[in-house]
N, C-alpha and C positions, 0 to 999 in steps of 0.2 A: 336703463336700458336694459332690458331681458335677454343675456347670451343663449347662445346655443349649446347642447351640452358634446361632450367629445363621440366625435364621428365613429359608429362602432369597427368599422376597419383599422382605426388608428388604434383604439383598445386590444383589438386581436394581432393586430402585427408586437404590439407590445408586450404580448403574452408571448408570442411565438417567438419573438428576441430573447424574453426573459429565460423560457427554457430553453434554448440554443445555446446559450450560456453554461448552463450544466451540459449539456450533450459535447461539446469540445470540450470540457473538463473532466467528464469520467469516461471510462471506460467504454466503449461502444456494445452494443450487445452483438451487432451485423456485422456484417462488410462495408467499406468506405461507400460505395456504391449503393446498396442498398439502404443505408441508414440517408445518404443524401435525398434517394427518392422518396425515403417514408418520409424524412422531414419536410420534404417540400410537399407532401400531400397531407401534412397534418398543419400546414400553413394554410390550404385549400379550406380544408374541412372549418379550424378554429374562424376562419373569415368567413365563410360561408354560413355557419351557424349564426356568429355573433349578427349577418347581416339580415339574415331573415328572422331574427327575432327582435329587430328593433323597434318595430312598432306593437310589441304586444303589451297587453294589460300591465298596471303596476305589479297586480295580484301574483302574473308570472312571472315578473321582472328575477326576482330572488332564484325561484326555481332554472331558469335560464342562466344566471351568472354561478350556479353550484353546476349546472351541466357543464359550460366552461372550464371550470377548474377541474371537473374528470376528464376532460378532454387534455389538459395541462398535464393533468397525471399520470395520464395514459401514453402521451407522448412522449415523458421522460422516461415512462418504464419500458415501454416497447424498444425506444431507442439506447437507451442508457443501461449497462450492465449491471447493474442496481436491485437491491431487494425492496419491497416492495413498502417497507416501512420507511425508506433511503429515501424510496420515488417520491412519497408524498410528504416528507421534511423539505427535499425539495421543491416541488412543488406550492409549498405554503411560500417559500421564499419567493420565489419565482413570480406569485401571485402578489404579492405585495409590491415588487420592483415594477412588476409592468404596470398597476393600479401609479404608481409614482411617475412614471417616465409619462403615461398619458397625458395625466395630471395637469404635469409641469409644461409638456409641451403645449397644451389646449390653453392654459392660463396664459404662455407668452401667445398666443394665436389670438387670444382675444384683446389682450394688452394692445399689441399693435397693429391688429387688424381686425377689429370685431364684425366691419362689415363683411369682409371678405367667406366665402366658403371653405371647407376646408382642401376643395382642390382644386386650386390654380396654383400658378408655380409657385408664388411664395410662400405659399403655405405648407405645399409641398417639399420646400428648400429648406423650410424651418424646420419642417418634420423630418427629414434628412439630419441636419446637422444635430438635433436636441437629444433624437434617439442615439445617433453615434458616440456624443459625448456623455450619454447616462450611459448607456451600457457598456461603453469604451472603460469609462472610469469602475463599474464595476467589476470589469474582467480585471482589470491592471491591480487594483487593492486586494481583492477576493478572489477570484478566479483561477488567478494565475497558481496563486500557493494551492489550489484542489488539485489544479493539475501537476504539480511535484509530487502532491500526497491524494491520490483519488478515493483514497478507505474513508470514508462515512464514518457505519457503526452507528448509525442514530437509534437510541435506546425508545423505549414506547414511552416513556415519562418527556424525553425531548422533543417527539413529535408532536407530544398533545400541548405542549404548552409551544410550542411553533404554532400549531392549528389554532388555537385560541389567539394568540397575540395577533395574527392573522385574522382572522374573522375579527377581532374587535375593532382593528383599528380600519376595516372596509367598511364595517357597519358606523362607525365615528364620522369616519368619512362625508360617507354616504347619506347621512339622517337628514342633513338640511334640503336634501335633491326631495326628499317623500314629505317631508313638511311645507314647502312654498312653492307656489307655481313658478314665481318670477325668482330666475336663477340670474348673481349680482356676482361680480368680480369678488366679493368677501366669501363668498360661497367658495368657489375655486382660491383662494389662499387660504382657506381653512382646510378641505379636501388636502390639498397638495401637503400640508404642514403634517396634518396626523398622516398621510400616508409615508412621507418621510421619517417621523417620529418611530412609524412601525418597521420601517427599511434598519432603521439605527438598531432598534433594541433587537430585533432578531439577529444580524449582524454581530452584536454585544454578545447575542447567546452562541452564533457560530463559534465565535474566537476565544469561548470559557468550552464547549465543545472540542475544541481543538487542542485546548491547552491539558484539558485532562485526557484524552488521547493520546499526544505526547506524552503524558504523565503516567500514562499504563504504559508505554513501549518503553520508555528508558527503563520504569521497573520491573521489565521482562529482559532486557536486554542486562540489568543490573542483576539480574536471578541467574541468569546465562550464563553473565563472567564467574560470579562465586559459585557457581556449579562446577564450571570447568576448573576453576584453580584447588576446589576441595576433592576433585575427581584425579587430578594430578599429584596431589600431596598422599592422598588414598594408596592411589597405583604405584607413588615412588616408592612407598613402605613396603607394599605388598611385592613388587618385585625383587627388594632387598630381601623379604623373608625369604623369598623362593630361590634367589641364588644361594641362600644361606643354606637350605634347606638341601637344594641339590649338589652342593660340596659336601656335606653329612653322607649324601646319598651314593655317590661317588667312593668314599672312603670304605663306607658298609660293602660295596660290592666289589673294591679291589680284594678288602679283607675276606672276604664269601670266595674267590676266587681263587685266592692264594691257600684253601685250606680244601676243596671242591673241586673233584675234577669230573667238568661240566658234563653232564648231559642233558637232559631234560630242565637242571636248572638253569646251562648254561643260555638256553632257548628262553628263562625267562628272566635272566639276567637282560640278557640282550631288549628286552620291551621293554625293563626296565629306563634302560638306557636313551633308548629309544625315546621314553613319555618322559624324560628329564632334559634332553636337547630341545623337544618342543617349548617347552618353558622356559631354556636356558638362552635360549636364543634370543640375543638381545641387537635391537637396530645399535648401530654405532654410526652416530651421523656427526658426532663432533659436538654436537650440542646435547650436555645433561636433560635441560629441561626436554628438549624435541624430543631424546633416546626414551624418556619416559613415558612420554604420550604413546611414541611409533609403538614401544614395546609391550604397553597395556591395550591398548588397541588390537596388536596381530594376536594376543590371547582371545584378545574376544572375539576376532573374525573366525580365528580355528576353531571356536568352539561354538561356534552358529553356522558353520558351513560355509563362510565368505573367503573369498580368495583377494586376498592383499596383497597389495605388489606398491611398494614405495623404493625409488631412489633419492637419497635428498644431502644436500652435502651443508650438515649443521652450523659450521662456523659462518653461513650468510647469516644468520638469526642471533649472532650472540651478543651484537647492539642494542636487543627488544629486550625487555622489560621479561619477569615471568607470567605476569598476568596476563599481556597484550600477545605471550606465544601460545597460551591456553585459549585466551579467547579464540586466534584466528584458529591455530590447526586442530584443537580440540573439539571447537564446534564445526568447522567444517570435516572433521572426519565423523562428530555422532550426528550431523543430519546425512552422511554418505550412509552411514550401517542403519540405522532407522531407514531408509529408503530402499535396502538393497533386502534388509531382512523379510519386507511384503510380498517380494519374490516368490511363487510357489516352485521355482524351478531353483535347484540351488547350484546349476551350470552358470544362471543369468547372475548368481550373484557376487560383482565384480568391481571393486573398487581400486582406483591407480593416485598414486601421490607420486607429487615429482617438487622438491626445493631446488632450485641451478639460479646460476646466473647469466644473464642476456641482456647485452648491452647496456652495459653500465646500471642494470634493475636485477632486480630477486625476484623470481619468477615462482608462485609458491602455486600450483595447480591440482586439482582434485577434481576427480572424475569418479564416476560412478554409474552401472546398467539403469536406463529407468526403461519400462514399457511403452508409458503412456510419456508425451511430453508436458512438463511443469509449467503452466501460466503464470505469464512475469507481467507484473502491472508498467505503469509510464516510467515510473521510477527504476523500472530494470531489475527487480526486486522482486521473490514468490510474495502472494498475497502472504497476510500476520508471519512474515519470514521474520520473525524476532531475531534469529541466531544468526543469519547472515546477516541483516544490521549491525547486529554487534561486531559480525569480523567487518564489515566495512570501518565502523566508529572508530575500530583499535587500527585497523589500517590507515585511517586518514591521519591521527597522529602523528605516525613518521611520514607523510606527504603523500601515501600509498592511496591506489584504487582496488575498487572489486567491480567484475564483471561474471554476468552469470549468462549461459545460452545452453538452449538442447538442441543436440546436433546428432543422428541416426542413433537413437538410441542412448544416448552417454550426456547425463546431465555434467555440464564442467563448471566449474568455480574458480577463478583465476584470480589471485592479489598480486598486485603489481606492488614493489618498493623502492625507494630510488636505494640504491647501496650505500653504505657507510662503514667506516671502519667498526673492528670489533673493539676502539678503546673507546667508544661512546657512550659505550653501556653506563649509565649511573645505578 
């Protein structure tokens, strides 16, 4: 018995649904209403194109399928805030997922009701059930995680590999259709199996890419933590030397004043004392690690025309390890100073820090002025914000949480930690 091929609109719907999985998982390029309208337009375009080209000669079939894939690429690229390379990778995966879903649904249709057309009530119900199950499974096991971390970062090699695997799977699964006139169930079995194998291969590649990305992020965070601890050690030694020099200079000034009745020298001595006070003034918070970090950053801010203010109760952080204090406070201050240094107007170079107790919790609040709002991903973090992710990782060790937001030209990083006793420090 010769079986009919998959209705073209079934294929178009599968392609649109596969692309829509990426649309709901990645950052949208446009607003919500514009995205919904554009998505609906692409459904009409894909469906109309495949329906119109359903009866083209075999020689035109491959160019028409290439045009359909190009439409899927444009759908993803115009609706999702991704690069062309990332959109190409998503398109390759979406195309194979659509081929598998359409092939599986039509195989079940031909097994149950080979005499029915695709537009009767039972086949339409089967279509809804199979597509909902297939794409629901894809979303549950893969796309939920992509939604939590929507950064793809696809390399050229990964894109080429995905495209070749998708092309090979499509060519093998449709080879029989080009070889014979009579389509039997064995053809559908082979096509569904090959499409499923292609989906699995691309899923394995996706997992490898995700692990590689996580490894790079962990390395970046580890570098941030190590750099912060090294800076803390350098700052502690520098401040110790500064304090010793300040003490020596004070003794010299006292001796000079005892021997000379000042005139011009008195003004020079006063200027020397002012310079000494700038380096001698330390933040006395009650926590030596925090004191070192804040003092070093205060000196840096004075040298770079940054208005830095801090109100902190350092005893609240006594239960934390030195490395974790460096990771949270040092990284947050580094991000703030790097941000305000880019401001041409020195009067806008403002940083505010507060560490205080609030309702049984410890609040660490870091604010810096910013002229442009900082974009945040679905995870609430700045894109490629490895520094802030290291802050979050350190806070999570103590059951804490990190929030980031921009409001009224202020970038605000808040770290909330459960309050513990100082003797909990290990």
